[in-house]
C-alpha positions as CSV (number, residue, x, y, z in Angstrom):
1,M,78.6,131.7,77.9
2,L,77.2,135.2,77.9
3,L,74.3,136.5,75.9
4,R,76.4,139.4,74.8
5,Q,78.8,137.0,73.1
6,L,75.9,135.6,71.1
7,E,74.8,139.1,70.2
8,Y,78.3,139.8,68.8
9,L,78.2,136.6,66.8
10,V,74.8,137.5,65.3
11,A,76.0,141.0,64.4
12,L,79.2,139.6,62.8
13,A,77.2,137.1,60.7
14,R,74.8,140.0,59.6
15,E,77.5,142.6,58.9
16,R,80.1,140.1,57.6
17,H,82.8,142.6,58.8
18,F,84.4,142.8,62.2
19,A,84.6,146.6,62.3
20,R,81.0,147.1,61.2
21,A,79.8,144.4,63.6
22,A,81.7,146.2,66.4
23,D,80.1,149.5,65.5
24,A,76.6,147.9,65.5
25,C,77.3,146.6,69.0
26,F,78.8,149.8,70.3
27,V,82.1,148.2,71.3
28,S,85.6,148.2,70.0
29,Q,86.7,145.7,67.3
30,P,89.3,144.1,69.7
31,S,86.6,143.6,72.3
32,L,84.2,141.9,69.8
33,S,87.0,139.7,68.4
34,A,88.1,138.7,71.9
35,A,84.5,137.8,72.9
36,I,84.0,135.6,69.9
37,R,87.4,133.9,70.5
38,K,86.3,133.3,74.1
39,L,83.0,131.8,72.8
40,E,85.0,129.5,70.6
41,H,87.1,128.4,73.6
42,E,84.1,127.8,75.8
43,L,82.4,125.7,73.1
44,G,85.5,123.9,72.0
45,V,84.9,124.5,68.2
46,P,86.1,127.0,65.6
47,I,83.3,129.4,64.8
48,V,84.8,132.0,62.4
49,R,86.9,131.3,59.3
50,R,89.6,133.9,59.6
51,G,92.0,135.4,57.1
52,R,93.0,139.0,56.6
53,R,89.3,139.8,56.8
54,F,86.1,138.0,57.8
55,E,85.7,134.9,55.5
56,G,82.5,133.5,56.9
57,L,81.5,130.9,59.5
58,T,82.6,127.3,59.9
59,P,80.0,124.6,59.7
60,E,80.1,124.5,63.5
61,G,79.7,128.3,63.5
62,E,76.6,128.1,61.4
63,R,75.1,125.7,63.9
64,V,76.1,128.0,66.8
65,L,74.6,131.0,64.9
66,L,71.2,129.2,64.7
67,W,71.3,128.5,68.4
68,A,72.3,132.1,69.1
69,H,69.3,133.3,67.2
70,R,67.1,130.9,69.1
71,I,68.5,131.7,72.5
72,L,68.3,135.5,71.9
73,A,64.7,135.0,70.7
74,E,63.8,133.1,73.8
75,R,65.4,135.9,75.9
76,D,63.3,138.5,74.0
77,A,60.2,136.4,74.5
78,L,60.8,136.3,78.3
79,H,61.1,140.1,78.3
80,H,57.9,140.4,76.3
81,E,55.9,138.1,78.6
82,L,57.1,140.0,81.7
83,S,56.2,143.3,80.1
84,V,52.6,141.9,79.6
85,M,52.5,141.0,83.3
86,R,53.7,144.5,84.2
87,G,50.8,146.0,82.2
88,G,51.8,146.5,78.6
89,L,53.8,145.1,75.8
90,T,57.2,146.5,75.0
91,G,60.0,145.7,72.6
92,T,60.3,145.6,68.8
93,L,58.1,143.7,66.4
94,R,60.2,142.5,63.5
95,L,57.9,142.3,60.5
96,G,58.9,141.3,57.0
97,A,56.8,142.0,53.9
98,I,57.0,141.2,50.2
99,P,57.1,144.4,48.1
100,T,53.7,143.9,46.6
101,A,52.0,143.5,50.0
102,L,53.8,146.4,51.6
103,T,51.1,148.8,50.6
104,A,48.6,147.1,53.0
105,A,51.0,146.8,56.0
106,S,49.9,150.1,57.6
107,L,46.3,148.7,57.8
108,L,47.8,146.4,60.5
109,T,50.7,148.3,62.0
110,T,48.8,151.5,62.7
111,P,46.1,150.0,64.9
112,F,48.7,147.7,66.4
113,C,50.8,150.7,67.5
114,E,47.7,152.5,68.8
115,Q,46.9,149.5,71.0
116,H,50.5,148.9,72.1
117,P,52.1,152.4,72.3
118,L,55.3,151.1,73.9
119,V,56.1,148.6,71.1
120,R,58.2,149.6,68.1
121,V,57.8,148.1,64.7
122,S,60.7,147.3,62.4
123,L,59.3,146.7,58.9
124,E,61.5,145.3,56.1
125,T,60.8,144.6,52.5
126,L,62.0,141.1,51.7
127,S,61.7,138.4,49.1
128,S,59.6,135.4,49.9
129,R,62.7,133.2,50.1
130,D,64.4,135.6,52.6
131,I,61.2,135.7,54.6
132,T,61.3,131.9,55.0
133,R,65.0,131.9,55.9
134,R,64.7,134.6,58.5
135,L,61.6,133.2,60.1
136,T,63.5,129.9,60.5
137,S,66.6,131.5,61.9
138,F,64.6,133.6,64.4
139,E,65.4,136.9,62.7
140,L,61.8,137.8,62.0
141,D,58.7,137.5,64.3
142,I,56.1,137.5,61.5
143,A,55.8,138.3,57.8
144,L,53.3,139.4,55.2
145,T,53.5,137.4,52.0
146,Y,51.7,135.1,49.5
147,L,50.3,132.2,51.5
148,D,50.6,129.7,48.6
149,D,54.3,130.4,48.0
150,E,56.2,127.2,47.4
151,S,59.2,128.3,49.5
152,L,57.1,128.6,52.7
153,R,57.7,125.7,55.0
154,Q,56.9,125.0,58.6
155,V,54.8,128.1,59.1
156,R,51.4,128.9,60.4
157,R,49.2,131.0,57.9
158,T,46.6,133.6,58.6
159,P,44.8,134.8,55.4
160,L,44.1,138.5,55.1
161,Y,42.9,139.1,51.5
162,E,43.0,137.8,48.0
163,E,44.6,139.9,45.3
164,R,42.2,141.3,42.6
165,Y,43.7,142.5,39.4
166,L,42.9,145.7,37.6
167,L,44.0,147.4,34.3
168,L,45.3,150.8,35.2
169,T,45.2,152.8,31.9
170,P,44.9,156.4,30.7
171,H,41.4,157.8,30.4
172,D,41.7,158.0,26.6
173,S,42.8,154.4,26.3
174,P,40.7,152.2,24.0
175,L,39.9,150.0,27.0
176,A,39.3,152.7,29.6
177,E,35.5,152.7,29.2
178,Q,34.9,149.0,29.3
179,R,33.3,147.3,32.3
180,S,35.9,144.6,32.2
181,V,38.8,143.4,30.1
182,R,40.6,140.2,29.2
183,W,44.3,139.6,29.7
184,A,44.8,139.1,26.0
185,E,43.3,142.6,25.3
186,V,45.7,144.1,27.9
187,A,48.7,142.5,26.2
188,G,48.3,144.8,23.2
189,L,48.8,148.0,25.3
190,A,52.0,150.0,25.9
191,L,52.8,148.5,29.3
192,C,54.8,149.2,32.4
193,L,54.9,146.1,34.7
194,L,56.9,144.7,37.6
195,S,60.1,142.7,36.7
196,P,59.9,139.0,36.1
197,Q,61.8,138.2,39.3
198,M,58.8,139.5,41.3
199,R,56.3,136.8,42.2
200,N,53.4,139.1,41.4
201,R,54.7,139.4,37.8
202,R,55.1,135.7,37.4
203,I,51.5,135.2,38.5
204,M,50.3,137.7,36.0
205,D,52.4,136.1,33.2
206,E,50.5,132.8,34.0
207,Y,47.2,134.6,33.5
208,F,48.4,136.1,30.2
209,A,49.6,132.7,29.0
210,A,46.2,131.1,29.9
211,E,44.6,133.3,27.3
212,G,47.3,132.6,24.7
213,A,49.0,135.9,25.2
214,S,52.5,137.0,26.2
215,V,53.8,140.5,27.1
216,T,56.9,142.4,26.4
217,P,56.6,145.6,28.6
218,A,58.3,148.7,27.4
219,I,59.3,149.4,31.1
220,E,59.9,146.9,33.9
221,T,60.6,147.9,37.5
222,D,61.1,146.0,40.8
223,T,59.0,148.4,43.0
224,V,55.4,149.4,43.0
225,A,56.4,153.0,43.5
226,G,58.6,152.8,40.4
227,L,55.6,151.5,38.4
228,Y,53.3,154.3,39.7
229,T,55.9,156.9,38.9
230,H,55.6,156.1,35.2
231,M,51.8,156.2,35.3
232,A,52.0,159.9,35.9
233,S,53.1,160.5,32.3
234,G,49.7,159.3,31.0
235,R,51.5,157.2,28.4
236,W,51.6,153.8,29.9
237,S,49.2,151.2,31.1
238,S,49.7,148.6,33.8
239,V,48.1,145.7,35.7
240,I,47.9,146.4,39.4
241,S,46.7,144.6,42.5
242,H,43.7,146.3,44.2
243,A,45.8,146.4,47.5
244,W,48.0,149.1,45.9
245,L,45.1,151.5,45.8
246,H,45.4,151.9,49.6
247,M,48.8,153.7,49.1
248,F,48.7,155.1,45.6
249,G,45.0,155.3,44.6
250,V,44.1,156.0,40.9
251,P,46.3,158.7,39.4
252,A,44.6,161.7,37.8
253,S,43.4,161.2,34.2
254,M,43.6,157.4,34.6
255,R,41.0,154.6,34.9
256,V,40.9,151.2,36.5
257,V,39.1,148.3,34.8
258,P,38.7,144.8,36.4
259,L,40.4,141.9,34.7
260,V,37.9,139.1,33.8
261,H,39.8,136.2,35.3
262,P,40.4,135.4,38.0
263,T,37.8,137.0,40.2
264,H,40.1,136.5,43.1
265,G,43.9,135.9,42.8
266,P,46.3,134.4,45.2
267,R,45.9,134.8,49.0
268,V,48.1,137.2,51.0
269,G,48.4,136.9,54.7
270,L,50.5,136.7,57.8
271,V,52.9,133.8,58.5
272,I,54.8,132.9,61.6
273,A,57.2,130.0,62.3
274,D,55.5,126.8,63.3
275,R,56.8,126.6,66.9
276,S,55.4,127.0,70.4
277,P,55.0,129.2,72.2
278,E,54.2,131.9,69.6
279,P,56.3,135.0,69.9
280,V,54.3,137.4,72.1
281,L,54.5,140.4,69.7
282,A,53.6,138.3,66.7
283,K,50.6,136.9,68.6
284,A,49.6,140.5,69.3
285,L,49.7,141.5,65.6
286,L,47.6,138.4,64.8
287,E,45.0,139.6,67.3
288,T,45.0,143.0,65.5
289,A,44.5,141.3,62.2
290,R,41.5,139.5,63.6
291,R,39.9,142.8,64.7
292,V,40.7,144.7,61.4
293,S,39.2,143.3,58.3
294,V,41.9,144.1,55.7
295,R,39.8,142.3,53.1
296,E,36.8,144.6,53.6
297,V,38.9,147.8,53.7
298,L,40.6,146.9,50.4
299,N,37.3,145.8,48.8
300,D,35.7,149.2,49.8
301,L,38.7,151.0,48.2
302,L,38.1,149.0,45.0
303,D,34.4,149.8,44.9
304,T,35.2,153.5,45.3
305,A,37.8,153.3,42.5
306,L,35.4,151.6,40.2
307,A,32.4,153.8,40.9
308,P,33.1,156.5,38.3
309,T,33.5,153.8,35.6
310,E,30.2,152.2,36.5
311,A,28.3,155.5,36.6
């Protein structure tokens, strides 16, 4: 069994198309198909369900795919350990992040790349469920997500910060000059919020409900960038996490006002699969996180954003 055959299988499972998988592996489609047939012959089981096109993997194929990810991950770990012995980390760190934590990712990736200039970072925006699945299947090294997410299993957690929620509202809004506001007060504004399928929105809905309020936003979006785009009009208000200030700040002619409850929201942090040894590149990012206090950086940004309101 050749590692190259396993790479072809992983590419086919990812692309779900023989021609696209072959292109991704820089080989011809007949070569890729022949290599997978040879793998099936060597293992003595059918791996691919074939028709006129790719129809998925057999149950045996799904098990082989899991082992392929594991074997290739061990291969990469060996290369990384040897690169450390040669004097510097190399390779690609595969980092996943939920959309609402993506704004804080550069606080880690920038100092990480400065310390390890030969390492590349592949950063993907993923749902929390996809993060769990891809950590388990060795497709991610590490992820940035909510630490209390119920879908997280068999992972090691490293806290980075707790979300703090703010009303972002036009300067002439009736709530703009208050020192703090309640969720029930915010519910009466013309709102633009994240979509209900986003975990951040579901958390906020719980806080609205705790004060006997519900919201029907005029605009809903599944990206933080989409939310901020609408803020530029000066017509809408929103509820944001203080971590978003790192990327987007406070738009002109708008104010931020702290929400009364909770003082600190859910924890956000890094997670890796609970297995030994830890991936070398993931371990290196965790070391970066211990040197850089993401919590302090974000709290300083919040203090700066609130200073004009408090003056």
